[in-house]
Residue, then its C-alpha position, 0 to 999 in steps of 0.5 A: m500500500q505504501y507504493v500506492w500512496a507514494t504513486l498517488g502523491l507523485i501524480c498529485v505533484g505532477f498535476a500541481v506542476v501542470g497547474i502552475v501554468l494552466p489556470l484551469l488546474p488548481t495547484v495547492p489542492f493537489l499539493l495538499l493531497a500529495a502531502f496527505f499521500f506522502a505522509r502515509s508512504s514516505s517520510r522523505l518525500h513528505n519532508w521534501l514537500i513540507t520543506h520546499r521553499t515555495f510550496g512548503p509554507l502554503i501546506v504548513d499554513w493550511q495544515t496548522s490553521g486552515a490559512i491561505r496566504p493573501g498572495a495565494k488568494k490574489a493569484a486564485t482570484v486572477s486565475v478564476a477571473a481569467v477562466f471566466g473571462l475566457s469562457f465569456l470570450l468563447s461565447l459559451p452558452s448562457h447556462v454554462l456561464i451561469i453554472q460556472a459563475v455560481v461555482l466560481v463565486a462559491v470557490m472565491l467565497f471559500i478562499w477569501t473567508r479562510p484566515n490569512g497565513 
């Protein structure tokens, strides 16, 4: 089972790296999942992720206090706005835009109501 957890963790890290460049793919949730999987499989990989210069503090903030740093909140907001703007520019059907708007507003409310890290 240890190899399964480690493999899932590595897949999540891969998705997180892709999510850095693609605004549709969230980075931090995949890193949180990777930390969860690595904690169950490999202390070496878990320590690498937790002590990572860029990602480590975000994960530790979430794990200790459910906090999201203001910079991450702003980046998420820009990303969500870009995705919705692209959908609007592509003239997606109005029902799709409405569903997308409701979901994205809920996501933004969740993010902005978390404590600052």
